[in-house]
C-alpha positions in Angstrom: -39.5 -7.7 26.4 -37.4 -6.1 24.3 -34.4 -8.3 23.5 -31.2 -6.0 24.4 -28.1 -5.8 22.3 -25.0 -6.8 24.0 -22.5 -3.8 25.2 -20.1 -2.7 21.9 -16.0 -4.3 22.8 -14.3 -0.1 23.3 -11.7 0.3 20.6 -8.1 1.2 22.1 -5.8 3.4 20.5 -2.1 3.3 21.5 1.0 5.3 21.2 4.3 4.0 19.7 7.2 4.9 21.4 9.4 7.4 19.2 11.4 5.3 16.9 14.1 7.0 13.8 11.5 7.6 10.7 12.1 4.8 8.3 11.8 7.6 5.4 13.1 11.0 6.3 16.6 10.9 8.1 17.2 12.8 10.9 13.3 12.6 11.8 11.2 10.9 14.1 8.5 8.5 13.6 5.7 7.3 16.1 2.7 5.8 14.8 -0.9 5.7 16.7 -2.0 2.4 16.1 -5.4 -0.2 17.0 -5.8 -3.8 17.3 -8.3 -5.0 14.3 -10.4 -8.5 16.0 -13.5 -9.3 16.6 -16.8 -9.9 14.1 -16.1 -6.3 13.2 -12.8 -6.3 12.3 -13.8 -5.9 8.5 -15.3 -2.5 8.9 -13.5 -0.9 11.5 -10.5 -1.6 8.6 -13.1 0.0 6.4 -13.2 3.3 8.3 -9.8 3.7 9.8 -8.9 2.9 5.8 -11.1 6.2 5.0 -9.4 8.1 7.6 -5.9 6.9 5.6 -5.2 4.2 8.2 -2.8 1.2 7.5 -2.7 -2.2 7.9 0.4 -4.6 9.3 -1.2 -7.7 10.9 -3.1 -7.3 12.8 -2.7 -3.5 13.3 -4.0 -0.8 12.2 -2.0 2.3 12.1 -1.2 5.9 11.3 1.5 8.4 11.7 1.3 11.1 14.0 4.7 12.2 14.8 5.9 15.8 16.5 6.3 18.3 13.8 5.9 16.4 10.9 3.4 15.5 8.5 5.3 14.3 5.5 3.2 11.2 4.9 0.3 11.7 2.6 -2.5 8.8 2.7 -3.0 8.5 -1.6 -5.0 6.5 -3.7 -6.2 6.5 -6.9 -9.3 7.0 -8.5 -10.2 3.6 -10.6 -12.3 5.3 -12.8 -10.6 8.0 -13.3 -7.3 6.5 -13.8 -5.6 6.8 -17.7 -1.8 5.4 -17.9 1.0 7.7 -18.8 2.8 7.2 -21.8 5.3 5.7 -19.7 3.4 3.5 -17.9 2.0 2.2 -21.4 5.3 1.3 -22.2 6.0 -1.0 -19.4 3.2 -2.5 -19.6 3.8 -3.3 -23.5 7.3 -4.2 -21.8 5.5 -6.9 -19.9 2.7 -8.3 -21.9 4.1 -11.9 -20.9 3.9 -11.6 -17.2 0.5 -12.5 -16.3 -1.1 -12.3 -12.6 -2.4 -14.7 -10.0 -4.6 -13.8 -7.5 -4.0 -16.6 -4.9 -4.5 -16.9 -0.9 -2.5 -15.5 1.7 0.0 -18.2 2.4 3.5 -17.4 2.4 5.7 -19.9 0.1 9.6 -19.9 -0.3 9.3 -18.9 -3.2 8.0 -16.0 -2.5 10.3 -15.5 0.6 13.5 -16.2 -1.7 11.9 -13.2 -3.8 11.2 -11.2 -0.5 14.9 -11.3 0.3 17.1 -10.8 -2.8 14.4 -7.7 -2.5 15.3 -6.1 1.2 18.4 -6.4 0.5 18.8 -4.9 -3.2 16.6 -1.8 -1.7 16.3 -2.1 2.0 19.4 -3.4 3.6 19.5 -1.1 5.9 15.6 -1.9 6.7 14.2 -3.6 9.2 12.2 -5.9 6.7 15.9 -7.4 6.4 16.1 -9.4 8.7 13.0 -11.2 8.5 13.3 -14.9 8.4 10.7 -16.7 7.2 8.4 -17.8 10.2 8.3 -13.4 10.0 7.6 -13.4 6.7 4.9 -15.6 6.7 3.0 -14.1 10.0 3.3 -10.4 7.8 1.6 -12.7 4.9 -1.1 -14.4 6.8 -1.2 -13.0 10.9 -4.8 -11.0 8.8 -8.4 -10.8 10.5 -9.6 -9.3 7.0 -10.3 -10.2 3.3 -6.0 -10.5 2.6 -5.3 -12.3 -0.9 -1.5 -12.4 -2.8 -1.5 -11.0 -6.0 1.6 -13.6 -7.6 2.7 -12.2 -11.1 4.9 -14.5 -13.3 6.5 -13.8 -16.5 6.9 -16.3 -19.2 8.6 -19.0 -18.2 6.6 -19.2 -14.8 9.2 -17.3 -13.2 7.7 -15.8 -9.7 9.2 -11.5 -10.5 6.8 -9.5 -8.3 4.3 -10.0 -5.3 1.7 -7.9 -3.5 -0.2 -8.3 -0.6 -3.4 -7.0 -1.3 -6.5 -6.1 1.3 -10.6 -5.9 -0.3 -12.0 -3.0 1.1 -16.0 -2.5 0.7 -14.8 -0.1 -2.0 -11.3 -0.7 -3.3 -8.2 -3.0 -3.2 -5.3 -2.0 -0.6 -1.7 -2.9 -1.6 -0.2 -2.9 2.0 2.6 -4.3 0.1 4.4 -5.3 -2.4 8.2 -6.7 -3.6 9.4 -8.0 -6.9 12.6 -8.8 -8.7 15.1 -6.3 -7.8 17.6 -7.2 -11.0 15.3 -6.2 -14.1 15.0 -2.4 -13.1 14.1 -1.2 -17.1 10.5 -3.6 -16.4 9.5 -1.2 -13.5 7.6 -4.1 -12.2 7.0 -1.3 -8.8 4.9 -0.3 -11.6 3.3 -2.9 -13.1 1.7 -4.0 -10.0 0.0 -0.6 -9.4 -1.2 -0.8 -12.4 -2.2 -4.1 -12.6 -4.4 -3.5 -9.0 -6.3 0.1 -10.8 -7.1 -2.3 -13.2 -8.7 -5.0 -11.8 -9.8 -3.0 -9.0 -11.8 -1.4 -11.7 -13.1 -4.7 -13.4 -14.8 -5.3 -9.6 -16.4 -2.7 -9.9 -13.9 -0.8 -7.0 -14.2 2.7 -6.9 -10.3 3.0 -5.4 -6.9 1.7 -5.2 -5.0 2.4 -1.9 -1.4 2.9 -2.0 -0.4 3.9 1.4 1.6 6.9 2.2 3.2 9.5 -0.5 6.1 11.1 1.1 6.9 14.1 -1.5 10.8 14.6 0.3 11.6 10.4 0.3 12.4 9.2 -3.4 11.2 5.9 -2.7 7.7 7.1 -1.9 7.8 10.0 -3.9 6.8 8.3 -7.2 3.1 7.4 -6.8 2.1 11.2 -6.9 2.8 9.8 -11.4 -0.1 7.8 -11.2 -3.0 10.5 -13.0 -6.0 10.3 -10.6 -4.4 10.3 -7.9 -6.3 11.7 -4.7 -5.0 12.6 -1.0 -6.0 13.1 2.4 -5.6 16.5 3.7 -7.5 18.5 6.7 -9.5 15.0 7.3 -11.1 15.6 2.9 -9.7 13.1 0.0 -9.0 15.7 -3.1 -7.3 15.3 -6.0 -3.7 15.2 -5.9 -3.2 18.7 -7.8 -5.6 20.3 -5.8 -3.9 19.5 -2.9 -0.7 20.6 -4.0 -1.6 23.6 -5.1 -2.7 24.1 -1.7 -0.3 22.5 -0.4 2.7 23.3 -2.4 4.1 20.1 -1.9 3.5 18.3 -5.4 5.6 18.2 -8.0 5.3 20.1 -11.3 5.3 16.5 -12.9 2.5 15.2 -10.9 -0.2 17.9 -12.1 0.8 17.4 -15.8 0.4 14.9 -18.1 3.3 13.2 -19.4 
């Protein structure tokens, strides 16, 4: 008698309550969320990431905001990526900074940097009130392959971190933070540049960067990375092509610096 496969556990999706949008004043945010759990958490996370979802803890989410589609999933094609003039300058300026892939374990050193970053850049946001145990949950509560990338200067001072997921086709930058007192060193850009080059070294085709919000100053910078692709209408397209279709890409994003 042939063995029968056990029934597959149903995947439930929920819509969150309406909250003020963290990116655009006067707008409302709602999310579609689902749990990442069980033996198929990795493959589910893969599929959902390809469909524009993001991960937080053991939850995958995507925006389903009423009357708004400003959050656009964005990723980089690692094979086609080339830094522009400004990004090459940032790499030179940070030549003494080394990156270390470490287990996804929260440390007090990371948390101190996280607090300084939140106070300087997002003082009015929900994350500014996070305590160490909240931070530890953000880093360690994960059902999939995750690491922390630590960036240290020549004095071994921690200057930036990025919580990073591993996908079948790429890396996913879950959350990054950095020393806000040295803005000229552009640590945020450095993190992305290192990740896209690291993904290419690993033979991975994509670096997932979350959501591009053209109308938000804090999120618009993602369009400046060459080889960017955005998800529109269920199809990943080069950002310049998508801009021609949607009229949303700043001219600078489609031209070389």
